[in-house]
Backbone as ProteinMPNN parsed JSONL, in Angstrom:
{"seq_chain_A": "MSLVWNVINRGANMFDGTRASRFTAWAGRRLALRHGDRIVLPKSTRVHPNALIPPRKGLLRFGENCQVSTGAIVQGNVSFGDYCSVQTGTIIVGYGTRENPEGQVTIGNHVRIASAAQILAGNHDISDPETPIGGIVAKPIVIEDNVWVCGRVIITAGVTVGRNAILAAGSVVTKDVPPYAIVGGAPAKFIRDRRSE", "coords_chain_A": {"N_chain_A": [[174.765, 114.137, 108.169], [176.516, 114.493, 110.265], [174.802, 115.109, 112.38], [173.547, 112.647, 112.744], [175.63, 110.973, 113.755], [176.172, 112.398, 116.051], [173.846, 112.018, 117.526], [173.833, 109.197, 117.81], [176.234, 108.791, 119.229], [175.718, 110.241, 121.466], [176.563, 112.9, 121.701], [179.22, 112.849, 122.506], [182.652, 113.654, 122.027], [184.911, 112.138, 122.083], [185.919, 108.695, 122.597], [184.312, 106.553, 124.895], [183.916, 103.942, 125.742], [181.306, 103.011, 125.939], [178.47, 101.226, 124.552], [177.367, 102.621, 122.359], [179.529, 104.255, 121.754], [181.447, 102.36, 121.005], [180.239, 101.374, 118.692], [180.286, 103.672, 117.094], [183.067, 103.989, 116.8], [183.625, 101.654, 115.357], [182.242, 102.182, 112.965], [183.649, 104.44, 112.068], [186.148, 103.268, 111.584], [185.505, 101.532, 109.472], [184.871, 103.398, 107.458], [187.351, 104.68, 107.196], [189.028, 102.654, 106.251], [188.382, 102.43, 103.606], [190.243, 103.612, 102.026], [192.153, 101.803, 101.438], [195.425, 100.428, 101.105], [196.717, 102.781, 101.731], [196.256, 103.773, 104.178], [197.216, 102.974, 107.408], [195.819, 101.374, 110.014], [195.528, 100.304, 113.09], [193.562, 97.876, 114.949], [193.09, 98.741, 117.546], [193.006, 101.473, 117.43], [190.927, 104.347, 117.274], [188.773, 106.095, 115.188], [186.717, 108.793, 114.703], [183.646, 108.815, 112.827], [183.058, 111.345, 111.738], [185.48, 112.541, 111.444], [187.961, 113.653, 109.136], [190.075, 111.866, 107.151], [191.81, 111.739, 104.75], [194.325, 110.158, 102.851], [195.407, 111.316, 100.643], [197.905, 111.54, 98.21], [199.736, 110.313, 99.729], [200.926, 108.41, 102.6], [199.158, 107.456, 105.373], [199.635, 106.802, 108.652], [198.725, 105.217, 111.608], [199.506, 104.596, 115.05], [199.199, 102.2, 117.752], [196.266, 102.281, 119.824], [195.393, 104.971, 119.398], [193.386, 107.99, 119.186], [191.07, 109.736, 117.238], [189.222, 112.545, 117.104], [185.813, 113.744, 116.522], [185.339, 115.893, 113.732], [188.037, 116.446, 113.36], [190.823, 116.888, 111.112], [193.013, 114.998, 109.343], [195.479, 114.594, 107.098], [197.271, 113.434, 104.163], [200.827, 112.764, 104.19], [201.298, 111.517, 107.129], [202.394, 110.318, 110.244], [201.728, 108.539, 113.14], [202.761, 107.709, 116.475], [202.201, 105.463, 119.237], [199.291, 105.635, 121.418], [198.244, 108.275, 121.0], [196.322, 111.332, 120.791], [193.914, 113.218, 118.97], [192.143, 116.102, 118.974], [188.876, 117.704, 118.553], [188.39, 119.688, 115.646], [191.059, 120.05, 114.975], [193.72, 120.399, 112.596], [195.845, 118.559, 110.628], [198.355, 118.367, 108.308], [200.233, 116.656, 106.021], [202.645, 116.724, 103.383], [203.569, 115.896, 99.956], [204.28, 112.807, 98.195], [203.634, 109.258, 98.524], [205.986, 108.004, 97.76], [207.776, 110.11, 97.815], [207.971, 111.696, 100.464], [208.246, 114.594, 101.215], [207.129, 116.528, 102.85], [206.624, 115.299, 105.354], [204.806, 114.564, 108.323], [205.709, 113.644, 111.449], [204.779, 112.044, 114.322], [205.335, 111.296, 117.668], [205.094, 108.882, 120.403], [202.423, 108.935, 122.837], [201.432, 111.567, 122.453], [199.544, 114.455, 122.888], [197.111, 116.258, 121.3], [195.391, 119.118, 121.342], [192.181, 120.824, 120.888], [191.513, 122.522, 117.791], [194.134, 122.916, 116.891], [196.812, 123.522, 114.522], [198.817, 121.855, 112.324], [200.995, 122.091, 109.956], [202.78, 121.023, 107.262], [203.768, 122.478, 105.126], [204.112, 125.451, 103.139], [202.86, 128.19, 101.137], [204.661, 129.136, 98.202], [206.462, 132.006, 98.274], [208.627, 133.25, 97.2], [209.17, 134.824, 94.94], [208.219, 138.028, 94.525], [206.857, 139.077, 92.361], [205.466, 137.109, 91.15], [202.374, 135.338, 91.077], [201.092, 134.155, 94.176], [201.544, 130.816, 95.001], [201.834, 127.226, 94.595], [203.581, 124.826, 96.671], [205.896, 124.819, 99.286], [207.372, 122.324, 100.861], [208.251, 121.042, 104.074], [209.509, 118.821, 106.553], [207.799, 118.016, 109.658], [208.454, 117.258, 113.001], [207.298, 115.774, 115.902], [208.224, 114.86, 118.964], [208.167, 112.204, 121.518], [205.637, 112.203, 124.14], [204.48, 114.841, 124.191], [202.583, 117.789, 124.721], [200.353, 119.453, 122.856], [198.735, 122.269, 123.071], [195.443, 123.882, 122.895], [194.568, 125.59, 119.863], [197.157, 125.933, 118.886], [199.669, 126.637, 116.477], [201.811, 124.954, 114.363], [204.515, 125.37, 112.321], [205.927, 124.532, 109.049], [208.902, 122.541, 108.933], [209.646, 122.416, 111.613], [210.901, 120.974, 114.657], [209.748, 119.431, 117.543], [210.847, 118.856, 120.698], [211.027, 115.988, 122.94], [208.749, 115.573, 125.697], [207.912, 118.216, 125.817], [205.847, 121.192, 126.167], [203.463, 123.001, 124.425], [202.133, 126.017, 124.742], [198.722, 127.233, 124.894], [197.449, 128.761, 121.963], [199.913, 129.352, 120.844], [202.323, 130.165, 118.282], [204.362, 128.254, 116.617], [207.4, 128.516, 115.276], [210.022, 127.831, 115.282], [212.459, 125.324, 116.235], [211.745, 123.383, 119.171], [213.184, 122.785, 122.269], [213.765, 119.662, 124.106], [211.688, 119.09, 126.997], [210.904, 121.719, 127.228], [208.744, 124.501, 127.954], [206.843, 126.443, 125.901], [205.504, 129.533, 124.615], [203.311, 131.99, 123.087], [203.289, 134.302, 120.241], [205.462, 135.019, 117.87], [206.285, 131.743, 119.227], [208.002, 131.62, 122.327], [210.628, 130.603, 124.557], [209.619, 129.637, 127.784], [210.033, 128.22, 130.235], [211.951, 125.475, 131.634], [210.617, 122.266, 132.066], [211.706, 120.601, 133.965], [212.645, 122.194, 135.952], [210.854, 122.665, 137.961]], "CA_chain_A": [[175.458, 112.974, 108.697], [177.052, 114.902, 111.565], [173.726, 114.991, 113.358], [173.329, 111.219, 112.992], [176.663, 110.462, 114.677], [176.005, 113.102, 117.318], [172.757, 111.345, 118.247], [174.271, 107.843, 118.168], [177.306, 108.848, 120.226], [175.22, 111.083, 122.557], [177.288, 114.167, 121.779], [180.616, 112.696, 122.952], [183.599, 113.872, 120.94], [185.907, 111.072, 122.17], [185.334, 107.384, 122.831], [184.291, 106.298, 126.338], [183.712, 102.537, 126.047], [179.903, 102.618, 125.911], [178.077, 100.503, 123.345], [177.247, 103.607, 121.282], [180.879, 104.688, 121.418], [182.087, 101.259, 120.283], [179.649, 101.343, 117.354], [180.813, 104.831, 116.371], [184.453, 103.668, 116.449], [183.575, 100.638, 114.297], [181.824, 102.858, 111.733], [184.777, 105.267, 111.639], [187.164, 102.366, 111.045], [185.033, 101.064, 108.167], [185.027, 104.502, 106.508], [188.778, 104.946, 106.987], [189.678, 101.582, 105.503], [188.066, 102.523, 102.183], [191.423, 104.126, 101.324], [193.029, 100.675, 101.133], [196.75, 100.314, 101.722], [197.302, 104.097, 101.997], [196.029, 104.057, 105.597], [197.515, 101.898, 108.352], [194.918, 101.663, 111.127], [195.384, 99.132, 113.962], [192.226, 97.691, 115.518], [192.973, 99.459, 118.819], [192.88, 102.915, 117.168], [189.541, 104.722, 117.002], [188.607, 107.308, 114.4], [185.299, 109.16, 114.636], [183.196, 108.91, 111.429], [183.053, 112.734, 111.269], [186.849, 112.993, 111.196], [188.381, 113.5, 107.745], [191.447, 111.354, 107.134], [192.229, 111.321, 103.41], [195.789, 110.094, 102.72], [195.774, 111.951, 99.377], [198.857, 110.68, 97.489], [200.721, 109.854, 100.689], [200.639, 107.285, 103.485], [198.702, 107.89, 106.687], [199.899, 105.664, 109.531], [198.392, 105.375, 113.021], [200.002, 103.589, 115.966], [198.2, 101.537, 118.584], [195.512, 103.02, 120.846], [195.216, 106.393, 119.106], [192.005, 108.44, 119.052], [190.869, 110.926, 116.416], [187.905, 113.031, 117.483], [184.929, 114.287, 115.505], [185.71, 117.197, 113.191], [189.475, 116.581, 113.116], [191.269, 116.624, 109.747], [194.386, 114.492, 109.272], [195.596, 114.194, 105.689], [198.587, 113.391, 103.551], [201.87, 111.961, 104.824], [201.318, 111.725, 108.581], [202.671, 109.082, 110.958], [201.546, 108.637, 114.591], [203.178, 106.626, 117.351], [201.127, 104.855, 120.025], [198.612, 106.394, 122.48], [198.107, 109.696, 120.65], [194.94, 111.787, 120.607], [193.711, 114.416, 118.167], [190.831, 116.601, 119.387], [187.96, 118.342, 117.603], [188.777, 120.905, 114.935], [192.485, 120.117, 114.673], [194.088, 120.127, 111.205], [197.225, 118.087, 110.457], [198.536, 118.139, 106.875], [201.546, 116.286, 105.506], [202.698, 116.922, 101.933], [204.377, 114.977, 99.178], [203.677, 111.537, 97.81], [204.115, 108.107, 99.295], [207.381, 107.747, 97.353], [208.592, 111.285, 98.123], [207.253, 112.387, 101.545], [209.057, 115.752, 101.599], [206.454, 117.244, 103.928], [206.159, 114.279, 106.31], [204.563, 114.915, 109.731], [206.001, 112.473, 112.274], [204.324, 112.293, 115.692], [205.803, 110.204, 118.514], [204.159, 108.212, 121.307], [201.821, 109.698, 123.946], [201.307, 112.984, 122.093], [198.179, 114.963, 123.04], [196.901, 117.436, 120.47], [194.11, 119.675, 121.772], [191.267, 121.335, 119.858], [191.79, 123.64, 116.881], [195.551, 123.078, 116.557], [197.134, 123.392, 113.096], [200.168, 121.337, 112.11], [201.015, 122.162, 108.495], [204.159, 120.788, 106.831], [204.057, 123.181, 103.885], [203.662, 126.834, 102.988], [202.884, 128.651, 99.753], [205.922, 129.705, 97.737], [206.37, 133.467, 98.126], [209.994, 133.697, 96.943], [209.189, 135.854, 93.9], [207.097, 138.928, 94.789], [206.181, 139.423, 91.109], [204.723, 135.927, 90.695], [201.231, 135.048, 91.939], [201.368, 133.192, 95.237], [201.068, 129.478, 94.661], [202.798, 126.157, 94.826], [203.838, 124.511, 98.08], [207.234, 124.471, 99.734], [207.127, 121.378, 101.955], [209.346, 120.687, 104.974], [208.958, 117.909, 107.552], [207.56, 118.389, 111.056], [208.639, 116.134, 113.919], [206.887, 115.977, 117.289], [208.748, 113.692, 119.668], [207.295, 111.553, 122.498], [205.102, 112.825, 125.354], [204.333, 116.285, 123.993], [201.224, 118.313, 124.805], [200.082, 120.574, 121.961], [197.501, 122.831, 123.618], [194.463, 124.389, 121.937], [194.843, 126.675, 118.918], [198.583, 126.051, 118.561], [200.051, 126.468, 115.079], [203.191, 124.506, 114.164], [204.813, 125.606, 110.903], [206.786, 123.571, 108.356], [210.325, 122.503, 109.26], [209.863, 122.494, 113.063], [210.995, 119.776, 115.49], [209.37, 119.659, 118.939], [211.531, 117.844, 121.505], [210.21, 115.166, 123.843], [208.291, 116.11, 126.986], [207.661, 119.659, 125.728], [204.471, 121.687, 126.198], [203.248, 124.184, 123.603], [201.018, 126.7, 125.401], [197.564, 127.552, 124.052], [197.556, 129.912, 121.082], [201.287, 129.59, 120.384], [202.688, 129.979, 116.887], [205.693, 127.65, 116.764], [208.105, 128.688, 114.009], [211.397, 127.349, 115.46], [212.553, 124.089, 117.008], [211.488, 123.466, 120.611], [214.026, 121.781, 122.92], [213.085, 118.754, 125.027], [211.255, 119.55, 128.322], [210.618, 123.155, 127.246], [207.407, 125.066, 127.819], [206.937, 127.635, 125.061], [204.22, 130.194, 124.404], [203.33, 133.287, 122.413], [203.29, 134.347, 118.789], [205.947, 133.647, 117.761], [206.512, 131.077, 120.515], [209.293, 131.836, 122.987], [210.887, 129.732, 125.698], [209.12, 130.131, 129.076], [210.875, 127.578, 131.247], [212.195, 124.038, 131.499], [209.713, 121.546, 132.958], [212.485, 119.938, 135.025], [213.045, 123.18, 136.974], [209.796, 122.824, 138.965]], "C_chain_A": [[176.033, 113.27, 110.084], [176.024, 114.717, 112.662], [173.475, 113.535, 113.726], [174.341, 110.691, 114.001], [176.576, 111.143, 116.028], [174.922, 112.44, 118.171], [173.214, 109.969, 118.717], [175.282, 107.875, 119.307], [176.961, 109.762, 121.397], [176.069, 112.333, 122.789], [178.732, 114.065, 122.213], [181.553, 112.934, 121.78], [184.747, 112.858, 120.971], [185.195, 109.788, 122.586], [185.426, 107.021, 124.312], [183.994, 104.854, 126.714], [182.256, 102.089, 126.074], [179.612, 101.886, 124.603], [177.976, 101.452, 122.142], [178.626, 104.065, 120.806], [181.623, 103.605, 120.62], [181.552, 101.165, 118.852], [180.185, 102.493, 116.502], [182.245, 104.571, 115.917], [184.505, 102.643, 115.316], [183.237, 101.295, 112.958], [182.96, 103.723, 111.181], [185.881, 104.441, 111.012], [186.776, 101.9, 109.645], [185.203, 102.152, 107.102], [186.499, 104.745, 106.175], [189.418, 103.898, 106.087], [189.295, 101.554, 104.027], [189.268, 103.006, 101.373], [192.453, 103.035, 101.056], [194.363, 100.741, 101.837], [197.416, 101.666, 101.958], [197.015, 104.572, 103.418], [196.363, 102.815, 106.401], [196.765, 102.236, 109.631], [194.755, 100.415, 111.993], [193.979, 99.062, 114.563], [192.028, 98.479, 116.809], [192.788, 100.964, 118.638], [191.465, 103.235, 116.722], [189.491, 106.081, 116.312], [187.122, 107.605, 114.307], [184.869, 109.272, 113.171], [183.163, 110.332, 110.876], [184.45, 113.328, 111.145], [187.162, 112.771, 109.721], [189.831, 113.044, 107.73], [191.847, 110.861, 105.735], [193.761, 111.282, 103.297], [196.311, 110.857, 101.505], [196.75, 111.045, 98.629], [199.886, 110.061, 98.427], [200.295, 108.608, 101.443], [200.311, 107.833, 104.86], [198.788, 106.696, 107.622], [199.585, 106.021, 110.985], [199.043, 104.266, 113.822], [198.859, 102.964, 116.747], [197.539, 102.525, 119.54], [195.485, 104.53, 120.641], [193.723, 106.708, 119.019], [191.976, 109.719, 118.218], [189.421, 111.352, 116.595], [187.108, 113.541, 116.29], [185.414, 115.662, 115.045], [187.189, 117.411, 112.987], [189.762, 116.278, 111.649], [192.735, 116.205, 109.81], [194.566, 113.979, 107.858], [197.026, 114.228, 105.199], [199.535, 112.484, 104.301], [201.985, 112.304, 106.303], [201.517, 110.37, 109.24], [202.569, 109.33, 112.464], [202.222, 107.459, 115.282], [201.973, 106.061, 118.078], [200.553, 105.847, 121.036], [198.587, 107.903, 122.209], [196.629, 110.058, 120.565], [194.935, 113.104, 119.835], [192.292, 114.892, 118.437], [190.108, 117.346, 118.259], [188.554, 119.597, 116.962], [190.244, 121.034, 114.609], [192.725, 119.75, 113.209], [195.565, 119.743, 111.172], [197.393, 117.723, 108.991], [200.006, 117.841, 106.587], [201.523, 116.37, 103.993], [203.612, 115.898, 101.276], [203.587, 113.725, 98.829], [204.21, 110.435, 98.715], [205.588, 107.841, 99.002], [208.312, 108.899, 97.729], [207.893, 112.13, 99.194], [208.007, 113.605, 102.075], [208.446, 116.558, 102.742], [205.849, 116.284, 104.935], [205.934, 114.898, 107.691], [204.744, 113.64, 110.536], [205.701, 112.806, 113.724], [204.676, 111.071, 116.529], [204.698, 109.572, 119.347], [203.636, 109.178, 122.37], [201.778, 111.201, 123.672], [199.834, 113.368, 122.168], [198.054, 116.253, 122.242], [195.494, 117.941, 120.743], [193.34, 120.27, 120.588], [191.852, 122.502, 119.074], [193.275, 123.924, 116.677], [195.722, 122.939, 115.049], [198.595, 122.988, 112.971], [200.305, 121.153, 110.607], [202.451, 122.099, 107.989], [204.476, 121.42, 105.481], [203.505, 124.593, 103.911], [203.648, 127.183, 101.506], [204.237, 129.277, 99.431], [205.738, 131.199, 97.495], [207.729, 134.073, 97.773], [210.087, 134.81, 95.894], [207.98, 136.771, 94.094], [206.308, 139.315, 93.538], [205.318, 138.278, 90.566], [203.531, 135.704, 91.618], [201.582, 133.956, 92.966], [200.75, 131.857, 94.858], [202.145, 128.466, 94.893], [203.029, 125.96, 96.313], [205.311, 124.21, 98.273], [207.049, 123.614, 100.981], [208.402, 121.113, 102.745], [208.758, 119.81, 106.077], [208.738, 118.568, 108.912], [207.731, 117.137, 111.891], [208.188, 116.564, 115.308], [207.29, 114.721, 118.047], [207.781, 113.221, 120.756], [206.851, 112.478, 123.635], [205.042, 114.348, 125.275], [202.859, 116.645, 124.11], [201.139, 119.545, 123.918], [198.731, 121.131, 122.407], [196.62, 123.426, 122.506], [194.957, 125.575, 121.13], [196.329, 126.931, 118.668], [198.76, 125.866, 117.062], [201.52, 126.058, 115.044], [203.48, 124.599, 112.675], [205.813, 124.581, 110.368], [208.236, 123.692, 108.812], [210.651, 122.486, 110.738], [209.994, 121.098, 113.671], [210.669, 120.166, 116.923], [209.959, 118.517, 119.752], [210.603, 117.137, 122.48], [209.905, 115.896, 125.143], [208.054, 117.614, 126.988], [206.163, 119.952, 125.837], [204.411, 122.964, 125.369], [201.986, 124.86, 124.12], [199.945, 127.118, 124.4], [197.806, 128.822, 123.231], [198.947, 130.2, 120.555], [201.412, 129.409, 118.879], [204.142, 129.533, 116.878], [206.38, 127.657, 115.402], [209.543, 128.185, 114.064], [211.368, 126.084, 116.301], [212.37, 124.343, 118.5], [212.337, 122.401, 121.293], [213.217, 120.842, 123.816], [212.806, 119.429, 126.372], [210.893, 121.035, 128.367], [209.117, 123.413, 127.273], [207.579, 126.347, 127.025], [205.549, 128.229, 124.887], [204.401, 131.507, 123.673], [203.327, 133.145, 120.907], [204.293, 135.4, 118.32], [206.299, 133.068, 119.132], [207.926, 131.331, 121.023], [209.397, 130.908, 124.193], [210.374, 130.392, 126.988], [209.934, 129.551, 130.218], [211.05, 126.117, 130.909], [211.316, 123.297, 132.498], [210.453, 120.887, 134.12], [212.866, 120.897, 136.145], [211.98, 123.363, 138.055], [210.252, 122.303, 140.311]], "O_chain_A": [[176.036, 112.408, 110.963], [176.339, 114.226, 113.746], [173.217, 113.222, 114.888], [173.971, 110.044, 114.981], [176.877, 110.527, 117.051], [175.066, 112.317, 119.387], [173.015, 109.608, 119.877], [175.197, 107.078, 120.241], [177.819, 110.034, 122.237], [176.265, 112.764, 123.926], [179.421, 115.083, 122.288], [181.291, 112.476, 120.668], [185.48, 112.731, 119.991], [184.003, 109.803, 122.892], [186.486, 107.161, 124.921], [183.832, 104.558, 127.898], [181.991, 100.896, 126.219], [180.411, 101.925, 123.667], [178.438, 101.13, 121.047], [178.857, 104.238, 119.609], [182.343, 103.914, 119.671], [182.31, 100.911, 117.915], [180.501, 102.307, 115.327], [182.605, 104.89, 114.784], [185.338, 102.753, 114.416], [183.866, 101.003, 111.941], [183.205, 103.737, 109.975], [186.486, 104.855, 110.023], [187.61, 101.874, 108.739], [185.626, 101.869, 105.982], [186.851, 104.986, 105.02], [190.261, 104.227, 105.252], [189.825, 100.741, 103.27], [189.303, 102.825, 100.156], [193.516, 103.314, 100.503], [194.434, 101.069, 103.021], [198.582, 101.701, 102.352], [197.471, 105.642, 103.823], [195.859, 101.729, 106.115], [197.035, 103.257, 110.263], [193.935, 99.552, 111.677], [193.293, 100.079, 114.668], [190.899, 98.849, 117.132], [192.449, 101.661, 119.594], [190.871, 102.519, 115.916], [190.071, 107.065, 116.772], [186.347, 106.752, 113.875], [185.636, 109.77, 112.347], [183.233, 110.513, 109.661], [184.594, 114.495, 110.781], [186.683, 111.808, 109.122], [190.713, 113.74, 108.232], [192.184, 109.689, 105.565], [194.424, 112.27, 103.615], [197.52, 111.026, 101.351], [196.444, 109.869, 98.432], [200.799, 109.366, 97.982], [199.429, 107.853, 101.0], [201.092, 108.586, 105.443], [198.103, 105.694, 107.421], [200.108, 106.997, 111.524], [199.133, 103.13, 113.358], [197.689, 103.18, 116.433], [198.166, 103.478, 120.004], [195.548, 105.288, 121.609], [192.9, 105.817, 118.808], [192.744, 110.653, 118.453], [188.502, 110.6, 116.271], [187.644, 113.742, 115.2], [185.843, 116.486, 115.853], [187.583, 118.463, 112.485], [189.04, 115.508, 111.016], [193.589, 116.961, 110.273], [193.89, 113.035, 107.449], [197.876, 114.942, 105.733], [199.107, 111.543, 104.971], [202.672, 113.251, 106.685], [200.889, 109.386, 108.85], [203.235, 110.216, 113.002], [202.254, 106.35, 114.749], [200.846, 106.167, 117.593], [201.235, 106.781, 121.459], [198.878, 108.704, 123.098], [195.786, 109.201, 120.301], [195.797, 113.966, 120.008], [191.335, 114.167, 118.162], [190.654, 117.578, 117.18], [189.135, 120.447, 117.637], [190.65, 122.035, 114.018], [192.028, 118.903, 112.649], [196.425, 120.497, 111.626], [196.669, 116.872, 108.475], [200.893, 118.648, 106.865], [200.489, 116.114, 103.378], [204.323, 115.145, 101.941], [202.399, 113.606, 99.126], [205.098, 110.643, 99.542], [206.349, 107.491, 99.904], [209.507, 108.687, 97.939], [207.291, 113.157, 98.878], [208.368, 113.647, 103.251], [209.164, 117.197, 103.51], [204.692, 116.436, 105.328], [206.768, 115.663, 108.175], [204.02, 112.665, 110.333], [206.284, 113.729, 114.294], [204.356, 109.943, 116.154], [203.515, 109.709, 119.037], [204.325, 110.123, 122.753], [202.057, 112.007, 124.559], [198.979, 112.697, 121.59], [198.787, 117.214, 122.471], [194.514, 117.271, 120.415], [193.793, 120.222, 119.444], [192.575, 123.343, 119.608], [193.646, 125.045, 116.328], [194.896, 122.325, 114.375], [199.491, 123.685, 113.447], [199.796, 120.183, 110.045], [203.247, 123.002, 108.248], [205.362, 120.945, 104.769], [202.545, 124.886, 104.624], [204.341, 126.55, 100.709], [204.874, 129.876, 100.297], [204.964, 131.611, 96.631], [207.966, 135.257, 98.011], [210.987, 135.647, 95.959], [206.845, 136.355, 93.86], [205.196, 139.831, 93.651], [204.537, 138.468, 89.634], [203.662, 135.865, 92.831], [202.268, 132.982, 92.658], [199.591, 131.78, 94.449], [203.245, 128.8, 95.335], [202.706, 126.832, 97.119], [205.903, 123.44, 97.517], [206.625, 124.107, 102.026], [209.486, 120.977, 102.177], [207.622, 120.033, 106.496], [209.402, 119.543, 109.265], [207.217, 116.075, 111.54], [208.635, 117.587, 115.828], [206.754, 113.641, 117.798], [206.694, 113.779, 120.899], [207.568, 113.395, 124.035], [205.496, 115.049, 126.18], [201.991, 115.899, 123.656], [201.775, 120.561, 124.195], [197.695, 120.522, 122.144], [197.009, 123.462, 121.339], [195.665, 126.446, 121.636], [196.71, 128.035, 118.279], [198.085, 125.04, 116.448], [202.372, 126.731, 115.625], [202.786, 123.991, 111.861], [206.457, 123.861, 111.131], [208.738, 124.791, 109.046], [211.826, 122.536, 111.1], [209.302, 120.163, 113.268], [211.24, 121.115, 117.46], [209.623, 117.353, 119.535], [209.524, 117.636, 122.801], [210.689, 116.716, 125.62], [208.0, 118.227, 128.054], [205.327, 119.074, 125.626], [205.196, 123.889, 125.574], [200.887, 124.332, 123.954], [200.223, 127.327, 123.219], [198.305, 129.823, 123.745], [199.143, 131.207, 119.875], [200.701, 128.606, 118.275], [205.047, 130.337, 117.103], [206.003, 126.914, 114.496], [210.217, 128.112, 113.036], [210.388, 125.802, 116.989], [212.784, 125.377, 119.024], [212.235, 121.226, 120.942], [212.111, 121.183, 124.237], [213.602, 120.248, 126.832], [210.603, 121.559, 129.442], [208.327, 122.661, 126.703], [208.349, 127.229, 127.405], [204.543, 127.528, 124.994], [205.495, 132.07, 123.639], [203.358, 132.041, 120.363], [203.98, 136.59, 118.375], [206.576, 133.807, 120.077], [208.902, 131.269, 120.275], [208.392, 130.488, 124.767], [210.661, 131.56, 127.25], [210.459, 130.28, 131.06], [210.39, 125.584, 130.018], [211.276, 123.67, 133.67], [209.852, 120.645, 135.166], [213.361, 120.461, 137.184], [212.186, 124.147, 138.982], [209.495, 122.354, 141.281]]}, "name": "protein", "num_of_chains": 1, "seq": "MSLVWNVINRGANMFDGTRASRFTAWAGRRLALRHGDRIVLPKSTRVHPNALIPPRKGLLRFGENCQVSTGAIVQGNVSFGDYCSVQTGTIIVGYGTRENPEGQVTIGNHVRIASAAQILAGNHDISDPETPIGGIVAKPIVIEDNVWVCGRVIITAGVTVGRNAILAAGSVVTKDVPPYAIVGGAPAKFIRDRRSE"}
């Protein structure tokens, strides 16, 4: 199936307004809406048919004019603002149910998420070293407006990323990021404030 969409969309991973691109977006929308009322998908938002967006037991909500690229995985309790993009190979997982979204991922407006990022609102329970690793401890993740999540960034459960921040490529973000901060490294450390340029 991947090959089919690759041929139809001429290898593009995002939507460019061509007839083939419009058809691909239409097909992706039709596939996404099979989940019924567990996915909110405005007409202006485009999801590639090769993206996986299962809401599981939660609610998956997209804002206006979002784009989800081929090969992206967005599942569980995840909420996007307007004008967001999710690139190829990115994984975003929210945990909990629709009634109890303990591992909610909340993404603001104008958030750019580059390729191969991982945003995971839960970790395995490792509190007892004598018990086999299992179960999920879920904590919410919040990414505020106008944030750039560069390629291969990992954001762990319980983190809030302030507005206008940039997470440098390959960062592992384990603590809250203040607004306007540029952070990088593993674990991510403050590099500078964007307003100081």
